[in-house]
A tleap script that builds the chain and sets N, CA, C and O, in Angstrom:
source leaprc.protein.ff14SB
mol = sequence {
  NMET SER ASN TYR LEU LYS SER LEU ARG VAL
  ARG GLN GLY LEU HIE GLN GLU ASP ILE ALA
  LYS LEU LEU GLY ILE ALA SER CYS SER TYR
  SER LEU LYS GLU THR GLY LYS ARG ASP PHE
  SER ILE ALA GLU LEU LYS LYS ILE LYS ASP
  ILE PHE GLU LEU ASN SER GLU GLU PHE CYS
  GLU VAL PHE PHE GLU GLU CASN
}
set mol.1.N position { 18.610 -6.314 13.475 }
set mol.1.CA position { 17.447 -5.699 13.456 }
set mol.1.C position { 16.575 -5.563 12.261 }
set mol.1.O position { 15.413 -5.957 12.355 }
set mol.2.N position { 16.940 -5.128 11.316 }
set mol.2.CA position { 16.072 -5.393 9.939 }
set mol.2.C position { 14.738 -6.787 9.965 }
set mol.2.O position { 13.511 -6.837 10.050 }
set mol.3.N position { 15.594 -7.516 9.867 }
set mol.3.CA position { 15.177 -8.975 10.216 }
set mol.3.C position { 13.679 -9.235 11.046 }
set mol.3.O position { 12.556 -9.512 10.625 }
set mol.4.N position { 14.204 -9.015 12.376 }
set mol.4.CA position { 13.263 -8.892 13.467 }
set mol.4.C position { 12.466 -8.163 13.251 }
set mol.4.O position { 11.386 -8.718 13.045 }
set mol.5.N position { 12.443 -6.940 13.177 }
set mol.5.CA position { 11.584 -5.933 12.946 }
set mol.5.C position { 10.096 -6.023 11.840 }
set mol.5.O position { 8.882 -5.839 11.916 }
set mol.6.N position { 10.909 -6.342 11.045 }
set mol.6.CA position { 9.618 -7.189 9.853 }
set mol.6.C position { 9.160 -8.142 10.237 }
set mol.6.O position { 7.932 -8.230 10.251 }
set mol.7.N position { 10.032 -9.300 10.731 }
set mol.7.CA position { 9.179 -10.294 11.283 }
set mol.7.C position { 7.872 -10.184 12.494 }
set mol.7.O position { 6.948 -10.990 12.601 }
set mol.8.N position { 8.036 -9.304 13.103 }
set mol.8.CA position { 7.021 -8.289 14.105 }
set mol.8.C position { 6.071 -8.038 13.557 }
set mol.8.O position { 4.962 -8.463 13.880 }
set mol.9.N position { 6.397 -7.010 12.256 }
set mol.9.CA position { 5.433 -6.199 11.594 }
set mol.9.C position { 4.445 -7.412 10.944 }
set mol.9.O position { 3.242 -7.494 11.192 }
set mol.10.N position { 5.309 -8.482 9.926 }
set mol.10.CA position { 4.442 -9.325 9.231 }
set mol.10.C position { 3.869 -9.999 10.446 }
set mol.10.O position { 2.963 -9.263 10.838 }
set mol.11.N position { 3.942 -10.759 11.011 }
set mol.11.CA position { 3.367 -11.817 11.995 }
set mol.11.C position { 1.950 -10.749 12.800 }
set mol.11.O position { 0.997 -11.335 13.312 }
set mol.12.N position { 2.002 -9.650 12.795 }
set mol.12.CA position { 1.070 -8.780 12.968 }
set mol.12.C position { -0.159 -8.479 12.030 }
set mol.12.O position { -1.300 -8.159 12.364 }
set mol.13.N position { 0.482 -8.704 10.489 }
set mol.13.CA position { -0.230 -8.792 9.616 }
set mol.13.C position { -0.385 -7.113 8.774 }
set mol.13.O position { -1.110 -6.864 7.811 }
set mol.14.N position { 0.481 -6.215 9.456 }
set mol.14.CA position { 0.853 -4.775 9.389 }
set mol.14.C position { 1.602 -4.779 8.079 }
set mol.14.O position { 2.221 -5.772 7.696 }
set mol.15.N position { 1.524 -3.458 7.285 }
set mol.15.CA position { 2.707 -3.341 5.929 }
set mol.15.C position { 3.589 -2.341 6.563 }
set mol.15.O position { 3.511 -2.009 7.746 }
set mol.16.N position { 4.388 -1.907 5.745 }
set mol.16.CA position { 4.928 -0.762 5.934 }
set mol.16.C position { 4.513 0.395 6.389 }
set mol.16.O position { 4.891 1.080 7.340 }
set mol.17.N position { 3.261 0.609 5.191 }
set mol.17.CA position { 2.831 1.726 4.954 }
set mol.17.C position { 1.657 1.763 6.359 }
set mol.17.O position { 1.223 2.886 6.616 }
set mol.18.N position { 1.322 0.989 6.947 }
set mol.18.CA position { 0.783 0.865 8.553 }
set mol.18.C position { 1.175 1.263 9.371 }
set mol.18.O position { 0.461 1.962 10.090 }
set mol.19.N position { 2.928 0.955 9.788 }
set mol.19.CA position { 3.377 1.606 11.015 }
set mol.19.C position { 4.290 2.736 10.563 }
set mol.19.O position { 4.955 3.310 11.425 }
set mol.20.N position { 4.391 3.135 9.199 }
set mol.20.CA position { 4.986 4.546 9.098 }
set mol.20.C position { 3.671 5.467 9.169 }
set mol.20.O position { 3.792 6.677 9.358 }
set mol.21.N position { 2.493 4.902 9.024 }
set mol.21.CA position { 1.015 6.270 9.318 }
set mol.21.C position { 1.309 6.284 10.876 }
set mol.21.O position { 1.500 7.454 11.208 }
set mol.22.N position { 1.442 5.221 12.204 }
set mol.22.CA position { 1.020 4.687 12.952 }
set mol.22.C position { 2.413 5.732 13.554 }
set mol.22.O position { 2.326 6.226 14.678 }
set mol.23.N position { 3.497 5.951 12.790 }
set mol.23.CA position { 4.861 6.571 13.291 }
set mol.23.C position { 4.665 8.328 12.795 }
set mol.23.O position { 5.204 9.295 13.332 }
set mol.24.N position { 3.964 8.327 11.919 }
set mol.24.CA position { 3.733 9.588 11.611 }
set mol.24.C position { 4.687 10.173 10.150 }
set mol.24.O position { 4.818 11.253 9.575 }
set mol.25.N position { 5.105 9.077 10.015 }
set mol.25.CA position { 6.225 9.517 8.778 }
set mol.25.C position { 6.085 8.263 7.265 }
set mol.25.O position { 5.739 7.085 7.180 }
set mol.26.N position { 6.564 9.305 6.271 }
set mol.26.CA position { 6.684 8.662 5.055 }
set mol.26.C position { 6.885 7.150 5.092 }
set mol.26.O position { 7.803 6.636 5.731 }
set mol.27.N position { 5.950 6.425 4.353 }
set mol.27.CA position { 6.152 4.622 3.993 }
set mol.27.C position { 7.791 5.067 3.855 }
set mol.27.O position { 8.589 4.638 4.687 }
set mol.28.N position { 8.144 5.769 2.981 }
set mol.28.CA position { 9.648 5.439 2.491 }
set mol.28.C position { 10.398 5.373 3.335 }
set mol.28.O position { 11.118 4.386 3.487 }
set mol.29.N position { 10.427 6.675 4.297 }
set mol.29.CA position { 11.282 6.999 5.281 }
set mol.29.C position { 11.148 5.601 6.159 }
set mol.29.O position { 12.195 4.960 6.253 }
set mol.30.N position { 10.169 5.145 6.705 }
set mol.30.CA position { 9.858 3.763 7.295 }
set mol.30.C position { 10.872 2.625 7.022 }
set mol.30.O position { 11.593 1.955 7.761 }
set mol.31.N position { 10.607 2.664 5.353 }
set mol.31.CA position { 11.316 1.333 4.910 }
set mol.31.C position { 12.946 1.844 5.004 }
set mol.31.O position { 13.837 1.135 5.473 }
set mol.32.N position { 13.060 2.608 4.704 }
set mol.32.CA position { 14.989 2.640 5.256 }
set mol.32.C position { 15.064 2.894 6.669 }
set mol.32.O position { 16.246 3.100 6.941 }
set mol.33.N position { 14.462 2.959 7.515 }
set mol.33.CA position { 14.605 2.703 8.900 }
set mol.33.C position { 14.527 1.170 9.095 }
set mol.33.O position { 15.341 0.469 9.697 }
set mol.34.N position { 13.447 0.804 8.501 }
set mol.34.CA position { 13.177 -0.797 8.846 }
set mol.34.C position { 14.386 -2.027 8.032 }
set mol.34.O position { 14.386 -3.246 8.203 }
set mol.35.N position { 15.155 -1.368 7.314 }
set mol.35.CA position { 16.053 -2.085 6.609 }
set mol.35.C position { 17.330 -1.255 7.189 }
set mol.35.O position { 18.365 -1.637 6.644 }
set mol.36.N position { 17.471 -0.539 7.854 }
set mol.36.CA position { 18.893 -0.238 8.415 }
set mol.36.C position { 19.677 1.199 8.249 }
set mol.36.O position { 20.479 1.808 8.956 }
set mol.37.N position { 19.049 1.451 6.951 }
set mol.37.CA position { 19.906 2.584 6.018 }
set mol.37.C position { 19.549 3.742 6.749 }
set mol.37.O position { 20.374 4.616 6.484 }
set mol.38.N position { 18.657 4.167 7.586 }
set mol.38.CA position { 18.545 5.254 8.464 }
set mol.38.C position { 18.387 5.050 9.379 }
set mol.38.O position { 18.417 3.825 9.497 }
set mol.39.N position { 18.108 5.757 10.756 }
set mol.39.CA position { 18.202 5.640 12.406 }
set mol.39.C position { 16.850 6.089 12.659 }
set mol.39.O position { 16.423 7.109 12.118 }
set mol.40.N position { 15.898 5.137 13.734 }
set mol.40.CA position { 15.067 5.831 13.886 }
set mol.40.C position { 15.451 6.682 15.454 }
set mol.40.O position { 16.295 6.468 16.324 }
set mol.41.N position { 14.248 7.839 15.268 }
set mol.41.CA position { 14.442 8.934 16.065 }
set mol.41.C position { 13.978 8.244 17.699 }
set mol.41.O position { 13.069 7.418 17.613 }
set mol.42.N position { 14.413 8.458 18.872 }
set mol.42.CA position { 14.088 7.988 19.842 }
set mol.42.C position { 12.621 7.893 19.994 }
set mol.42.O position { 12.216 6.783 20.340 }
set mol.43.N position { 11.501 9.064 19.759 }
set mol.43.CA position { 9.956 9.341 19.866 }
set mol.43.C position { 10.100 7.813 19.042 }
set mol.43.O position { 9.808 6.781 19.647 }
set mol.44.N position { 10.461 7.785 17.954 }
set mol.44.CA position { 9.678 6.465 17.088 }
set mol.44.C position { 9.848 5.272 17.758 }
set mol.44.O position { 8.984 4.419 17.963 }
set mol.45.N position { 11.520 5.249 18.235 }
set mol.45.CA position { 11.426 4.030 18.995 }
set mol.45.C position { 10.903 3.439 20.215 }
set mol.45.O position { 11.052 2.299 20.657 }
set mol.46.N position { 10.024 4.800 20.840 }
set mol.46.CA position { 9.221 4.361 21.781 }
set mol.46.C position { 7.859 4.217 21.151 }
set mol.46.O position { 6.998 4.001 22.005 }
set mol.47.N position { 7.489 4.261 20.152 }
set mol.47.CA position { 6.225 4.192 19.625 }
set mol.47.C position { 6.180 2.782 19.338 }
set mol.47.O position { 5.215 2.112 19.705 }
set mol.48.N position { 7.418 2.141 18.535 }
set mol.48.CA position { 7.507 0.978 17.898 }
set mol.48.C position { 7.407 -0.150 19.489 }
set mol.48.O position { 6.671 -1.127 19.628 }
set mol.49.N position { 8.192 0.294 20.287 }
set mol.49.CA position { 7.416 -0.461 21.593 }
set mol.49.C position { 6.617 -1.066 22.239 }
set mol.49.O position { 6.479 -2.114 22.870 }
set mol.50.N position { 5.909 0.169 21.838 }
set mol.50.CA position { 4.491 0.358 22.534 }
set mol.50.C position { 3.756 -0.489 21.042 }
set mol.50.O position { 2.874 -1.294 21.339 }
set mol.51.N position { 4.033 -0.365 19.690 }
set mol.51.CA position { 2.863 -0.645 18.516 }
set mol.51.C position { 3.506 -2.285 18.523 }
set mol.51.O position { 2.921 -3.193 17.933 }
set mol.52.N position { 4.641 -2.468 19.196 }
set mol.52.CA position { 4.551 -4.637 18.979 }
set mol.52.C position { 4.521 -4.833 20.448 }
set mol.52.O position { 4.824 -5.938 20.899 }
set mol.53.N position { 4.129 -3.708 21.359 }
set mol.53.CA position { 4.057 -4.456 22.603 }
set mol.53.C position { 5.062 -5.135 23.407 }
set mol.53.O position { 4.826 -6.138 24.081 }
set mol.54.N position { 6.311 -4.495 23.304 }
set mol.54.CA position { 8.011 -5.284 23.578 }
set mol.54.C position { 8.225 -4.957 25.173 }
set mol.54.O position { 8.100 -3.867 25.730 }
set mol.55.N position { 8.480 -5.859 25.576 }
set mol.55.CA position { 8.956 -5.184 27.303 }
set mol.55.C position { 10.254 -5.066 26.921 }
set mol.55.O position { 10.579 -5.410 25.785 }
set mol.56.N position { 11.278 -4.508 27.917 }
set mol.56.CA position { 12.247 -3.822 27.526 }
set mol.56.C position { 13.023 -4.529 27.642 }
set mol.56.O position { 13.914 -3.859 28.165 }
set mol.57.N position { 13.507 -5.838 27.486 }
set mol.57.CA position { 14.360 -7.205 27.342 }
set mol.57.C position { 14.292 -7.337 25.678 }
set mol.57.O position { 15.298 -7.320 24.970 }
set mol.58.N position { 13.015 -7.464 25.212 }
set mol.58.CA position { 13.217 -7.808 23.710 }
set mol.58.C position { 13.389 -6.327 23.143 }
set mol.58.O position { 14.024 -6.204 22.096 }
set mol.59.N position { 12.944 -5.365 23.672 }
set mol.59.CA position { 13.062 -4.076 22.929 }
set mol.59.C position { 14.536 -3.558 22.648 }
set mol.59.O position { 14.806 -2.853 21.676 }
set mol.60.N position { 15.804 -4.128 23.938 }
set mol.60.CA position { 16.655 -4.226 24.045 }
set mol.60.C position { 17.911 -5.171 23.000 }
set mol.60.O position { 19.094 -4.994 22.709 }
set mol.61.N position { 17.168 -5.910 22.774 }
set mol.61.CA position { 18.207 -7.412 22.344 }
set mol.61.C position { 17.254 -6.670 20.552 }
set mol.61.O position { 17.986 -7.115 19.667 }
set mol.62.N position { 16.370 -6.043 20.014 }
set mol.62.CA position { 15.918 -6.037 18.999 }
set mol.62.C position { 16.801 -4.552 18.799 }
set mol.62.O position { 17.504 -4.761 17.811 }
set mol.63.N position { 17.027 -3.384 19.216 }
set mol.63.CA position { 17.688 -2.264 18.339 }
set mol.63.C position { 18.876 -2.267 19.340 }
set mol.63.O position { 19.675 -1.420 18.942 }
set mol.64.N position { 19.246 -2.757 20.268 }
set mol.64.CA position { 20.617 -2.562 20.606 }
set mol.64.C position { 21.797 -3.267 20.572 }
set mol.64.O position { 22.859 -2.644 20.583 }
set mol.65.N position { 21.776 -4.771 20.524 }
set mol.65.CA position { 22.249 -5.685 20.723 }
set mol.65.C position { 22.476 -6.122 19.350 }
set mol.65.O position { 21.572 -6.412 18.567 }
set mol.66.N position { 24.116 -6.167 19.014 }
set mol.66.CA position { 24.550 -6.558 17.527 }
set mol.66.C position { 24.150 -7.936 17.397 }
set mol.66.O position { 23.766 -8.487 18.428 }
set mol.67.N position { 24.173 -8.825 15.960 }
set mol.67.CA position { 23.494 -10.036 15.950 }
set mol.67.C position { 24.601 -10.546 15.223 }
set mol.67.O position { 24.614 -11.723 14.863 }
savepdb mol mol.pdb
quit
């Protein structure tokens, strides 16, 4: 998940701080979540889906399928 999430962020020209601000969390918290060291809340997952304009299939592949 972390590599794909990072690639989505970078492709859109965003930094971790940008996503953290959109989610309403500290950038250090986002960093831990993006790298898989902490879990996103359901509300954060919904916001990420919207931020990156993921359809349901892409969303499930990113967050719920093991690679």
